[in-house]
Every structure is written in C-alpha cells, then in structure tokens.
PQR file of N, CA, C, O and H, with PARSE charges and radii, in Angstrom:
ATOM      1  N   MET A   1      75.082 157.584 146.022 -0.4000 1.5000
ATOM      2  CA  MET A   1      75.785 156.617 145.524 -0.0000 2.0000
ATOM      3  C   MET A   1      75.854 157.793 144.106  0.5500 1.7000
ATOM      4  O   MET A   1      76.856 158.032 143.432 -0.5500 1.4000
ATOM      5  N   ALA A   2      74.448 158.402 143.935 -0.4000 1.5000
ATOM      6  CA  ALA A   2      74.810 159.527 142.464 -0.0000 2.0000
ATOM      7  C   ALA A   2      75.451 160.897 143.010  0.5500 1.7000
ATOM      8  O   ALA A   2      75.949 161.770 142.299 -0.5500 1.4000
ATOM      9  H   ALA A   2      73.635 158.208 144.482  0.4000 1.0000
ATOM     10  N   ALA A   3      75.329 160.916 144.577 -0.4000 1.5000
ATOM     11  CA  ALA A   3      77.119 161.980 144.282 -0.0000 2.0000
ATOM     12  C   ALA A   3      77.975 161.795 144.216  0.5500 1.7000
ATOM     13  O   ALA A   3      78.778 162.659 143.864 -0.5500 1.4000
ATOM     14  H   ALA A   3      74.924 160.207 145.154  0.4000 1.0000
ATOM     15  N   LEU A   4      78.503 159.974 144.651 -0.4000 1.5000
ATOM     16  CA  LEU A   4      79.452 159.707 144.120 -0.0000 2.0000
ATOM     17  C   LEU A   4      80.036 159.851 142.403  0.5500 1.7000
ATOM     18  O   LEU A   4      81.160 160.189 142.032 -0.5500 1.4000
ATOM     19  H   LEU A   4      77.851 159.272 144.937  0.4000 1.0000
ATOM     20  N   SER A   5      79.173 159.575 141.799 -0.4000 1.5000
ATOM     21  CA  SER A   5      79.116 159.095 140.800 -0.0000 2.0000
ATOM     22  C   SER A   5      79.867 160.576 140.066  0.5500 1.7000
ATOM     23  O   SER A   5      80.941 160.671 139.471 -0.5500 1.4000
ATOM     24  H   SER A   5      78.260 159.301 142.101  0.4000 1.0000
ATOM     25  N   PHE A   6      78.885 161.579 140.363 -0.4000 1.5000
ATOM     26  CA  PHE A   6      78.670 162.978 139.993 -0.0000 2.0000
ATOM     27  C   PHE A   6      80.406 163.481 140.284  0.5500 1.7000
ATOM     28  O   PHE A   6      81.146 164.092 139.513 -0.5500 1.4000
ATOM     29  H   PHE A   6      78.012 161.502 140.846  0.4000 1.0000
ATOM     30  N   LEU A   7      80.737 162.889 141.886 -0.4000 1.5000
ATOM     31  CA  LEU A   7      82.552 163.328 141.934 -0.0000 2.0000
ATOM     32  C   LEU A   7      83.533 162.920 141.327  0.5500 1.7000
ATOM     33  O   LEU A   7      84.600 163.524 141.208 -0.5500 1.4000
ATOM     34  H   LEU A   7      80.137 162.393 142.513  0.4000 1.0000
ATOM     35  N   TRP A   8      83.202 161.643 140.799 -0.4000 1.5000
ATOM     36  CA  TRP A   8      83.824 160.330 140.294 -0.0000 2.0000
ATOM     37  C   TRP A   8      84.003 161.321 138.607  0.5500 1.7000
ATOM     38  O   TRP A   8      84.974 161.726 137.969 -0.5500 1.4000
ATOM     39  H   TRP A   8      82.336 161.153 140.895  0.4000 1.0000
ATOM     40  N   PHE A   9      82.632 161.378 138.431 -0.4000 1.5000
ATOM     41  CA  PHE A   9      83.287 162.354 136.751 -0.0000 2.0000
ATOM     42  C   PHE A   9      83.791 163.869 137.063  0.5500 1.7000
ATOM     43  O   PHE A   9      84.840 164.085 136.455 -0.5500 1.4000
ATOM     44  H   PHE A   9      81.843 161.049 138.950  0.4000 1.0000
ATOM     45  N   LEU A  10      83.337 165.016 137.857 -0.4000 1.5000
ATOM     46  CA  LEU A  10      84.014 165.713 137.612 -0.0000 2.0000
ATOM     47  C   LEU A  10      85.319 165.696 138.221  0.5500 1.7000
ATOM     48  O   LEU A  10      86.025 166.704 138.174 -0.5500 1.4000
ATOM     49  H   LEU A  10      82.486 164.841 138.351  0.4000 1.0000
ATOM     50  N   THR A  11      85.763 164.474 138.879 -0.4000 1.5000
ATOM     51  CA  THR A  11      87.555 164.278 138.593 -0.0000 2.0000
ATOM     52  C   THR A  11      88.003 164.270 137.360  0.5500 1.7000
ATOM     53  O   THR A  11      88.769 165.082 136.840 -0.5500 1.4000
ATOM     54  H   THR A  11      85.190 163.656 138.918  0.4000 1.0000
ATOM     55  N   GLY A  12      87.593 163.494 136.976 -0.4000 1.5000
ATOM     56  CA  GLY A  12      87.791 163.137 135.705 -0.0000 2.0000
ATOM     57  C   GLY A  12      87.591 164.301 134.382  0.5500 1.7000
ATOM     58  O   GLY A  12      88.255 164.197 133.351 -0.5500 1.4000
ATOM     59  H   GLY A  12      86.971 162.835 137.399  0.4000 1.0000
ATOM     60  N   VAL A  13      86.646 165.325 134.586 -0.4000 1.5000
ATOM     61  CA  VAL A  13      86.502 166.255 133.712 -0.0000 2.0000
ATOM     62  C   VAL A  13      87.031 167.374 134.247  0.5500 1.7000
ATOM     63  O   VAL A  13      87.106 168.329 133.474 -0.5500 1.4000
ATOM     64  H   VAL A  13      86.107 165.410 135.424  0.4000 1.0000
ATOM     65  N   PHE A  14      87.564 167.587 135.767 -0.4000 1.5000
ATOM     66  CA  PHE A  14      88.755 168.554 135.803 -0.0000 2.0000
ATOM     67  C   PHE A  14      90.554 168.273 136.192  0.5500 1.7000
ATOM     68  O   PHE A  14      91.584 168.485 135.551 -0.5500 1.4000
ATOM     69  H   PHE A  14      87.503 166.811 136.395  0.4000 1.0000
ATOM     70  N   VAL A  15      90.332 167.826 137.262 -0.4000 1.5000
ATOM     71  CA  VAL A  15      91.453 166.920 137.761 -0.0000 2.0000
ATOM     72  C   VAL A  15      92.334 166.549 136.508  0.5500 1.7000
ATOM     73  O   VAL A  15      93.479 166.987 136.624 -0.5500 1.4000
ATOM     74  H   VAL A  15      89.496 167.654 137.782  0.4000 1.0000
ATOM     75  N   ILE A  16      92.070 165.768 135.188 -0.4000 1.5000
ATOM     76  CA  ILE A  16      92.975 164.694 134.100 -0.0000 2.0000
ATOM     77  C   ILE A  16      93.283 166.745 133.878  0.5500 1.7000
ATOM     78  O   ILE A  16      93.988 167.387 134.656 -0.5500 1.4000
ATOM     79  H   ILE A  16      91.141 165.412 135.094  0.4000 1.0000
ATOM     80  N   PRO A  17      92.638 167.280 132.812 -0.5600 1.5000
ATOM     81  CA  PRO A  17      92.887 168.132 131.697  0.2800 2.0000
ATOM     82  C   PRO A  17      93.930 169.162 132.957  0.5500 1.7000
ATOM     83  O   PRO A  17      95.139 169.227 132.737 -0.5500 1.4000
ATOM     84  N   PHE A  18      93.447 169.770 133.990 -0.4000 1.5000
ATOM     85  CA  PHE A  18      94.691 170.275 134.812 -0.0000 2.0000
ATOM     86  C   PHE A  18      95.876 169.838 135.083  0.5500 1.7000
ATOM     87  O   PHE A  18      96.853 170.564 135.268 -0.5500 1.4000
ATOM     88  H   PHE A  18      92.465 169.717 134.168  0.4000 1.0000
ATOM     89  N   THR A  19      95.865 168.483 135.130 -0.4000 1.5000
ATOM     90  CA  THR A  19      96.649 168.019 135.540 -0.0000 2.0000
ATOM     91  C   THR A  19      97.790 168.206 134.101  0.5500 1.7000
ATOM     92  O   THR A  19      98.907 168.720 134.157 -0.5500 1.4000
ATOM     93  H   THR A  19      95.071 167.894 134.980  0.4000 1.0000
ATOM     94  N   ALA A  20      97.110 167.621 132.849 -0.4000 1.5000
ATOM     95  CA  ALA A  20      98.063 167.713 131.496 -0.0000 2.0000
ATOM     96  C   ALA A  20      98.844 169.402 131.774  0.5500 1.7000
ATOM     97  O   ALA A  20      99.949 169.546 132.295 -0.5500 1.4000
ATOM     98  H   ALA A  20      96.202 167.204 132.804  0.4000 1.0000
ATOM     99  N   ILE A  21      98.123 170.327 131.376 -0.4000 1.5000
ATOM    100  CA  ILE A  21      98.305 171.665 132.106 -0.0000 2.0000
ATOM    101  C   ILE A  21      99.475 171.792 132.706  0.5500 1.7000
ATOM    102  O   ILE A  21     100.608 171.936 132.246 -0.5500 1.4000
ATOM    103  H   ILE A  21      97.224 170.210 130.953  0.4000 1.0000
ATOM    104  N   PHE A  22      99.005 171.710 133.961 -0.4000 1.5000
ATOM    105  CA  PHE A  22     100.225 172.555 134.358 -0.0000 2.0000
ATOM    106  C   PHE A  22     101.176 171.507 134.888  0.5500 1.7000
ATOM    107  O   PHE A  22     102.306 171.956 135.082 -0.5500 1.4000
ATOM    108  H   PHE A  22      98.085 171.593 134.335  0.4000 1.0000
ATOM    109  N   THR A  23     100.988 170.017 135.218 -0.4000 1.5000
ATOM    110  CA  THR A  23     102.157 169.145 135.178 -0.0000 2.0000
ATOM    111  C   THR A  23     103.076 168.311 134.262  0.5500 1.7000
ATOM    112  O   THR A  23     104.256 168.507 133.970 -0.5500 1.4000
ATOM    113  H   THR A  23     100.070 169.652 135.060  0.4000 1.0000
ATOM    114  N   SER A  24     102.107 167.185 133.828 -0.4000 1.5000
ATOM    115  CA  SER A  24     102.703 166.457 132.745 -0.0000 2.0000
ATOM    116  C   SER A  24     101.672 165.716 132.144  0.5500 1.7000
ATOM    117  O   SER A  24     100.851 165.155 132.869 -0.5500 1.4000
ATOM    118  H   SER A  24     101.149 167.026 134.065  0.4000 1.0000
ATOM    119  N   VAL A  25     101.600 165.634 130.929 -0.4000 1.5000
ATOM    120  CA  VAL A  25     101.024 164.815 130.151 -0.0000 2.0000
ATOM    121  C   VAL A  25     101.072 163.211 131.045  0.5500 1.7000
ATOM    122  O   VAL A  25     100.167 162.564 131.571 -0.5500 1.4000
ATOM    123  H   VAL A  25     102.268 166.089 130.340  0.4000 1.0000
ATOM    124  N   ARG A  26     102.229 163.016 130.950 -0.4000 1.5000
ATOM    125  CA  ARG A  26     102.180 160.935 131.484 -0.0000 2.0000
ATOM    126  C   ARG A  26     101.267 161.133 132.627  0.5500 1.7000
ATOM    127  O   ARG A  26     100.303 160.370 132.696 -0.5500 1.4000
ATOM    128  H   ARG A  26     102.964 163.543 130.522  0.4000 1.0000
ATOM    129  N   LYS A  27     101.458 162.272 133.772 -0.4000 1.5000
ATOM    130  CA  LYS A  27     101.256 161.762 135.255 -0.0000 2.0000
ATOM    131  C   LYS A  27      99.109 162.135 134.510  0.5500 1.7000
ATOM    132  O   LYS A  27      98.205 161.468 135.013 -0.5500 1.4000
ATOM    133  H   LYS A  27     102.241 162.891 133.717  0.4000 1.0000
ATOM    134  N   ALA A  28      98.864 162.944 133.666 -0.4000 1.5000
ATOM    135  CA  ALA A  28      97.880 162.532 132.916 -0.0000 2.0000
ATOM    136  C   ALA A  28      96.791 161.597 132.675  0.5500 1.7000
ATOM    137  O   ALA A  28      95.586 161.652 132.920 -0.5500 1.4000
ATOM    138  H   ALA A  28      99.599 163.486 133.258  0.4000 1.0000
ATOM    139  N   PHE A  29      97.550 160.708 132.117 -0.4000 1.5000
ATOM    140  CA  PHE A  29      97.658 159.738 131.652 -0.0000 2.0000
ATOM    141  C   PHE A  29      97.194 158.378 132.310  0.5500 1.7000
ATOM    142  O   PHE A  29      96.478 157.469 131.890 -0.5500 1.4000
ATOM    143  H   PHE A  29      98.529 160.663 131.918  0.4000 1.0000
ATOM    144  N   MET A  30      97.754 158.543 133.297 -0.4000 1.5000
ATOM    145  CA  MET A  30      98.352 157.684 133.874 -0.0000 2.0000
ATOM    146  C   MET A  30      96.588 157.959 134.796  0.5500 1.7000
ATOM    147  O   MET A  30      95.823 156.997 134.728 -0.5500 1.4000
ATOM    148  H   MET A  30      98.336 159.281 133.639  0.4000 1.0000
ATOM    149  N   LEU A  31      96.077 159.249 135.585 -0.4000 1.5000
ATOM    150  CA  LEU A  31      95.684 159.705 136.426 -0.0000 2.0000
ATOM    151  C   LEU A  31      93.856 159.054 135.154  0.5500 1.7000
ATOM    152  O   LEU A  31      92.767 158.609 135.516 -0.5500 1.4000
ATOM    153  H   LEU A  31      96.698 160.031 135.640  0.4000 1.0000
ATOM    154  N   ALA A  32      94.225 159.247 134.232 -0.4000 1.5000
ATOM    155  CA  ALA A  32      92.854 158.642 132.895 -0.0000 2.0000
ATOM    156  C   ALA A  32      92.541 157.094 132.778  0.5500 1.7000
ATOM    157  O   ALA A  32      91.394 156.734 132.512 -0.5500 1.4000
ATOM    158  H   ALA A  32      95.110 159.609 133.938  0.4000 1.0000
ATOM    159  N   ALA A  33      93.689 156.063 133.002 -0.4000 1.5000
ATOM    160  CA  ALA A  33      93.776 155.020 133.233 -0.0000 2.0000
ATOM    161  C   ALA A  33      92.963 154.566 134.467  0.5500 1.7000
ATOM    162  O   ALA A  33      91.979 153.848 134.292 -0.5500 1.4000
ATOM    163  H   ALA A  33      94.620 156.355 133.219  0.4000 1.0000
ATOM    164  N   VAL A  34      93.389 155.012 135.894 -0.4000 1.5000
ATOM    165  CA  VAL A  34      92.321 154.412 136.682 -0.0000 2.0000
ATOM    166  C   VAL A  34      91.579 154.916 136.981  0.5500 1.7000
ATOM    167  O   VAL A  34      90.991 154.259 137.841 -0.5500 1.4000
ATOM    168  H   VAL A  34      94.188 155.596 136.036  0.4000 1.0000
ATOM    169  N   TRP A  35      90.807 156.460 136.691 -0.4000 1.5000
ATOM    170  CA  TRP A  35      89.800 156.889 136.341 -0.0000 2.0000
ATOM    171  C   TRP A  35      88.797 156.446 135.673  0.5500 1.7000
ATOM    172  O   TRP A  35      87.742 156.953 136.055 -0.5500 1.4000
ATOM    173  H   TRP A  35      91.284 156.993 135.992  0.4000 1.0000
ATOM    174  N   SER A  36      88.696 155.759 134.888 -0.4000 1.5000
ATOM    175  CA  SER A  36      88.527 154.696 133.934 -0.0000 2.0000
ATOM    176  C   SER A  36      87.661 153.301 134.409  0.5500 1.7000
ATOM    177  O   SER A  36      86.529 152.832 134.293 -0.5500 1.4000
ATOM    178  H   SER A  36      89.552 155.347 134.577  0.4000 1.0000
ATOM    179  N   LEU A  37      88.952 152.972 135.010 -0.4000 1.5000
ATOM    180  CA  LEU A  37      88.301 151.795 135.650 -0.0000 2.0000
ATOM    181  C   LEU A  37      87.485 151.026 136.154  0.5500 1.7000
ATOM    182  O   LEU A  37      87.651 149.827 136.382 -0.5500 1.4000
ATOM    183  H   LEU A  37      89.872 153.353 135.104  0.4000 1.0000
ATOM    184  N   PRO A  38      86.159 151.946 136.443 -0.5600 1.5000
ATOM    185  CA  PRO A  38      85.049 151.800 136.733  0.2800 2.0000
ATOM    186  C   PRO A  38      84.368 151.337 135.998  0.5500 1.7000
ATOM    187  O   PRO A  38      83.362 150.641 136.136 -0.5500 1.4000
ATOM    188  N   PHE A  39      85.313 152.005 134.461 -0.4000 1.5000
ATOM    189  CA  PHE A  39      83.196 151.763 133.724 -0.0000 2.0000
ATOM    190  C   PHE A  39      83.950 151.319 132.305  0.5500 1.7000
ATOM    191  O   PHE A  39      83.596 151.460 131.134 -0.5500 1.4000
ATOM    192  H   PHE A  39      86.130 152.570 134.349  0.4000 1.0000
ATOM    193  N   VAL A  40      85.651 150.467 133.159 -0.4000 1.5000
ATOM    194  CA  VAL A  40      85.678 149.342 132.020 -0.0000 2.0000
ATOM    195  C   VAL A  40      86.188 147.788 132.104  0.5500 1.7000
ATOM    196  O   VAL A  40      86.681 147.043 131.256 -0.5500 1.4000
ATOM    197  H   VAL A  40      85.938 150.352 134.110  0.4000 1.0000
ATOM    198  N   ALA A  41      85.837 147.604 133.581 -0.4000 1.5000
ATOM    199  CA  ALA A  41      86.127 146.686 134.577 -0.0000 2.0000
ATOM    200  C   ALA A  41      85.151 145.364 134.464  0.5500 1.7000
ATOM    201  O   ALA A  41      85.345 144.149 134.484 -0.5500 1.4000
ATOM    202  H   ALA A  41      85.437 148.209 134.269  0.4000 1.0000
ATOM    203  N   PRO A  42      83.864 146.324 134.320 -0.5600 1.5000
ATOM    204  CA  PRO A  42      82.529 145.197 133.870  0.2800 2.0000
ATOM    205  C   PRO A  42      83.124 144.474 133.142  0.5500 1.7000
ATOM    206  O   PRO A  42      83.495 143.337 133.434 -0.5500 1.4000
ATOM    207  N   HIS A  43      83.305 145.071 132.037 -0.4000 1.5000
ATOM    208  CA  HIS A  43      83.445 144.836 131.008 -0.0000 2.0000
ATOM    209  C   HIS A  43      84.680 143.791 130.463  0.5500 1.7000
ATOM    210  O   HIS A  43      84.405 142.826 129.749 -0.5500 1.4000
ATOM    211  H   HIS A  43      83.004 145.994 131.801  0.4000 1.0000
ATOM    212  N   ILE A  44      85.833 144.049 130.816 -0.4000 1.5000
ATOM    213  CA  ILE A  44      86.422 142.767 130.830 -0.0000 2.0000
ATOM    214  C   ILE A  44      86.414 141.994 131.195  0.5500 1.7000
ATOM    215  O   ILE A  44      86.879 140.963 130.709 -0.5500 1.4000
ATOM    216  H   ILE A  44      86.056 144.833 131.396  0.4000 1.0000
ATOM    217  N   TRP A  45      85.606 142.185 132.756 -0.4000 1.5000
ATOM    218  CA  TRP A  45      85.103 141.085 133.562 -0.0000 2.0000
ATOM    219  C   TRP A  45      84.391 139.991 133.084  0.5500 1.7000
ATOM    220  O   TRP A  45      84.553 138.809 133.389 -0.5500 1.4000
ATOM    221  H   TRP A  45      85.227 143.022 133.151  0.4000 1.0000
ATOM    222  N   HIS A  46      83.206 140.711 131.941 -0.4000 1.5000
ATOM    223  CA  HIS A  46      82.275 139.590 131.317 -0.0000 2.0000
ATOM    224  C   HIS A  46      83.234 138.624 129.944  0.5500 1.7000
ATOM    225  O   HIS A  46      82.974 137.565 129.372 -0.5500 1.4000
ATOM    226  H   HIS A  46      83.075 141.671 131.694  0.4000 1.0000
ATOM    227  N   ASP A  47      84.475 139.673 129.811 -0.4000 1.5000
ATOM    228  CA  ASP A  47      84.481 138.882 128.114 -0.0000 2.0000
ATOM    229  C   ASP A  47      85.364 137.708 129.110  0.5500 1.7000
ATOM    230  O   ASP A  47      84.939 136.553 129.078 -0.5500 1.4000
ATOM    231  H   ASP A  47      84.686 140.533 130.275  0.4000 1.0000
ATOM    232  N   VAL A  48      86.684 138.039 130.054 -0.4000 1.5000
ATOM    233  CA  VAL A  48      87.543 136.863 130.820 -0.0000 2.0000
ATOM    234  C   VAL A  48      86.409 135.945 131.100  0.5500 1.7000
ATOM    235  O   VAL A  48      86.525 134.778 130.727 -0.5500 1.4000
ATOM    236  H   VAL A  48      87.030 138.977 130.080  0.4000 1.0000
ATOM    237  N   ASN A  49      84.816 136.502 131.997 -0.4000 1.5000
ATOM    238  CA  ASN A  49      84.011 134.734 131.992 -0.0000 2.0000
ATOM    239  C   ASN A  49      83.388 133.523 131.079  0.5500 1.7000
ATOM    240  O   ASN A  49      82.826 132.433 131.184 -0.5500 1.4000
ATOM    241  H   ASN A  49      84.722 137.450 132.300  0.4000 1.0000
ATOM    242  N   GLN A  50      84.117 134.933 129.627 -0.4000 1.5000
ATOM    243  CA  GLN A  50      83.346 134.129 128.750 -0.0000 2.0000
ATOM    244  C   GLN A  50      83.865 132.957 127.742  0.5500 1.7000
ATOM    245  O   GLN A  50      83.478 131.969 127.118 -0.5500 1.4000
ATOM    246  H   GLN A  50      84.574 135.819 129.542  0.4000 1.0000
ATOM    247  N   ASP A  51      85.417 134.041 128.118 -0.4000 1.5000
ATOM    248  CA  ASP A  51      86.394 132.982 127.393 -0.0000 2.0000
ATOM    249  C   ASP A  51      87.066 131.805 128.674  0.5500 1.7000
ATOM    250  O   ASP A  51      87.911 131.030 128.228 -0.5500 1.4000
ATOM    251  H   ASP A  51      85.732 134.843 128.625  0.4000 1.0000
ATOM    252  N   VAL A  52      86.821 131.702 129.756 -0.4000 1.5000
ATOM    253  CA  VAL A  52      87.278 131.069 131.247 -0.0000 2.0000
ATOM    254  C   VAL A  52      85.374 129.564 130.787  0.5500 1.7000
ATOM    255  O   VAL A  52      85.343 128.364 131.060 -0.5500 1.4000
ATOM    256  H   VAL A  52      86.134 132.332 130.119  0.4000 1.0000
ATOM    257  N   ALA A  53      84.689 130.070 130.371 -0.4000 1.5000
ATOM    258  CA  ALA A  53      83.674 129.307 130.199 -0.0000 2.0000
ATOM    259  C   ALA A  53      83.960 128.172 128.486  0.5500 1.7000
ATOM    260  O   ALA A  53      83.587 127.029 128.223 -0.5500 1.4000
ATOM    261  H   ALA A  53      84.714 131.045 130.150  0.4000 1.0000
ATOM    262  N   THR A  54      84.721 129.140 127.720 -0.4000 1.5000
ATOM    263  CA  THR A  54      84.754 128.835 126.676 -0.0000 2.0000
ATOM    264  C   THR A  54      85.488 127.275 126.859  0.5500 1.7000
ATOM    265  O   THR A  54      85.047 126.148 126.635 -0.5500 1.4000
ATOM    266  H   THR A  54      85.024 130.068 127.933  0.4000 1.0000
ATOM    267  N   ILE A  55      86.916 127.798 127.411 -0.4000 1.5000
ATOM    268  CA  ILE A  55      87.800 127.127 127.774 -0.0000 2.0000
ATOM    269  C   ILE A  55      87.573 126.164 128.430  0.5500 1.7000
ATOM    270  O   ILE A  55      88.383 125.245 128.313 -0.5500 1.4000
ATOM    271  H   ILE A  55      87.274 128.714 127.593  0.4000 1.0000
ATOM    272  N   TYR A  56      86.344 125.963 129.421 -0.4000 1.5000
ATOM    273  CA  TYR A  56      85.892 124.743 130.291 -0.0000 2.0000
ATOM    274  C   TYR A  56      85.149 124.066 129.408  0.5500 1.7000
ATOM    275  O   TYR A  56      85.465 122.878 129.340 -0.5500 1.4000
ATOM    276  H   TYR A  56      85.686 126.709 129.515  0.4000 1.0000
ATOM    277  N   ASN A  57      84.114 124.459 128.580 -0.4000 1.5000
ATOM    278  CA  ASN A  57      82.707 123.703 128.166 -0.0000 2.0000
ATOM    279  C   ASN A  57      84.389 122.865 126.656  0.5500 1.7000
ATOM    280  O   ASN A  57      84.490 121.641 126.569 -0.5500 1.4000
ATOM    281  H   ASN A  57      83.857 125.424 128.635  0.4000 1.0000
ATOM    282  N   GLY A  58      85.020 123.472 126.087 -0.4000 1.5000
ATOM    283  CA  GLY A  58      85.793 122.935 124.967 -0.0000 2.0000
ATOM    284  C   GLY A  58      85.814 123.700 123.894  0.5500 1.7000
ATOM    285  O   GLY A  58      84.919 123.858 123.063 -0.5500 1.4000
ATOM    286  H   GLY A  58      84.938 124.466 126.158  0.4000 1.0000
ATOM    287  N   ILE A  59      86.898 124.185 123.940 -0.4000 1.5000
ATOM    288  CA  ILE A  59      86.579 124.575 122.272 -0.0000 2.0000
ATOM    289  C   ILE A  59      85.699 124.057 121.249  0.5500 1.7000
ATOM    290  O   ILE A  59      85.536 122.838 121.317 -0.5500 1.4000
ATOM    291  H   ILE A  59      87.624 124.058 124.616  0.4000 1.0000
ATOM    292  N   GLY A  60      85.101 124.643 120.339 -0.4000 1.5000
ATOM    293  CA  GLY A  60      84.257 124.631 119.635 -0.0000 2.0000
ATOM    294  C   GLY A  60      83.287 123.436 120.165  0.5500 1.7000
ATOM    295  O   GLY A  60      82.649 122.920 119.247 -0.5500 1.4000
ATOM    296  H   GLY A  60      85.234 125.632 120.283  0.4000 1.0000
ATOM    297  N   ALA A  61      83.130 123.083 120.998 -0.4000 1.5000
ATOM    298  CA  ALA A  61      81.501 122.538 121.332 -0.0000 2.0000
ATOM    299  C   ALA A  61      80.685 123.053 120.687  0.5500 1.7000
ATOM    300  O   ALA A  61      80.800 124.178 120.200 -0.5500 1.4000
ATOM    301  H   ALA A  61      83.649 123.502 121.744  0.4000 1.0000
ATOM    302  N   ARG A  62      79.392 122.065 120.533 -0.4000 1.5000
ATOM    303  CA  ARG A  62      78.522 122.475 119.630 -0.0000 2.0000
ATOM    304  C   ARG A  62      77.527 123.375 120.931  0.5500 1.7000
ATOM    305  O   ARG A  62      77.670 123.435 122.152 -0.5500 1.4000
ATOM    306  H   ARG A  62      79.299 121.151 120.928  0.4000 1.0000
ATOM    307  N   PRO A  63      76.533 123.977 120.011 -0.5600 1.5000
ATOM    308  CA  PRO A  63      76.120 124.639 120.604  0.2800 2.0000
ATOM    309  C   PRO A  63      74.570 124.030 121.999  0.5500 1.7000
ATOM    310  O   PRO A  63      73.641 123.521 121.372 -0.5500 1.4000
ATOM    311  N   GLY A  64      74.450 124.045 122.732 -0.4000 1.5000
ATOM    312  CA  GLY A  64      73.155 123.742 123.542 -0.0000 2.0000
ATOM    313  C   GLY A  64      74.230 122.410 124.266  0.5500 1.7000
ATOM    314  O   GLY A  64      74.140 121.907 125.386 -0.5500 1.4000
ATOM    315  H   GLY A  64      75.205 124.458 123.241  0.4000 1.0000
ATOM    316  N   THR A  65      74.953 122.187 123.459 -0.4000 1.5000
ATOM    317  CA  THR A  65      75.862 121.141 124.813 -0.0000 2.0000
ATOM    318  C   THR A  65      77.294 121.503 126.160  0.5500 1.7000
ATOM    319  O   THR A  65      78.126 120.741 126.653 -0.5500 1.4000
ATOM    320  H   THR A  65      75.026 122.595 122.549  0.4000 1.0000
ATOM    321  N   GLN A  66      77.083 122.700 126.332 -0.4000 1.5000
ATOM    322  CA  GLN A  66      77.568 123.148 126.592 -0.0000 2.0000
ATOM    323  C   GLN A  66      77.469 122.770 128.757  0.5500 1.7000
ATOM    324  O   GLN A  66      76.352 123.047 129.195 -0.5500 1.4000
ATOM    325  H   GLN A  66      76.407 123.319 125.932  0.4000 1.0000
ATOM    326  N   ARG A  67      78.469 122.242 129.841 -0.4000 1.5000
ATOM    327  CA  ARG A  67      78.636 121.211 131.002 -0.0000 2.0000
ATOM    328  C   ARG A  67      78.914 122.291 131.687  0.5500 1.7000
ATOM    329  O   ARG A  67      79.380 121.944 132.773 -0.5500 1.4000
ATOM    330  H   ARG A  67      79.376 122.017 129.486  0.4000 1.0000
ATOM    331  N   ALA A  68      78.842 123.780 131.559 -0.4000 1.5000
ATOM    332  CA  ALA A  68      78.706 124.785 132.563 -0.0000 2.0000
ATOM    333  C   ALA A  68      78.173 125.800 132.394  0.5500 1.7000
ATOM    334  O   ALA A  68      78.204 126.375 131.306 -0.5500 1.4000
ATOM    335  H   ALA A  68      78.464 124.062 130.677  0.4000 1.0000
ATOM    336  N   GLU A  69      77.521 126.284 133.497 -0.4000 1.5000
ATOM    337  CA  GLU A  69      77.344 127.920 133.246 -0.0000 2.0000
ATOM    338  C   GLU A  69      78.209 128.913 134.410  0.5500 1.7000
ATOM    339  O   GLU A  69      78.586 128.476 135.497 -0.5500 1.4000
ATOM    340  H   GLU A  69      77.495 125.817 134.381  0.4000 1.0000
ATOM    341  N   LEU A  70      78.417 130.246 133.960 -0.4000 1.5000
ATOM    342  CA  LEU A  70      79.132 130.479 134.957 -0.0000 2.0000
ATOM    343  C   LEU A  70      78.656 131.879 134.691  0.5500 1.7000
ATOM    344  O   LEU A  70      79.026 132.805 135.412 -0.5500 1.4000
ATOM    345  H   LEU A  70      78.110 130.601 133.077  0.4000 1.0000
TER
END
C-alpha cells in the first residue's frame, strides 16, 4: 500500500507539471482535480454525513436529544 501511495505522489509531482508545460494548462488542472480526489473525498463524505445527520435529527435540535447516530 505504501508503494501505491508513493506512486500516486510521484504522479502528482511529476506528471501534472509536465502536462502543464508540454500540453495544456486545462488538461493539467483536470489531472490535478482527479489526483486530489483520494485526499479530499473522505472530508467531503464526512461533511455530507454530518449534514444528513443534522437534517434527520431536526435542524435546531437541542444537544443531547439526537435521534440518530450516523
């Protein structure tokens, strides 16, 4: 797993800048967006779960009166 993480790191460090230099900046930005997904997806998923829990429990519910644990 560590080798895969290191390979992913090298992809971001080398491939994205070379893409920007030798092809197009737009393509490099698209690669950077895809490259960043493993880093940002867990945080986005956590925020979505918090929002769903807030809606399910009732907006403005008093602390300690939650009906669900998500």
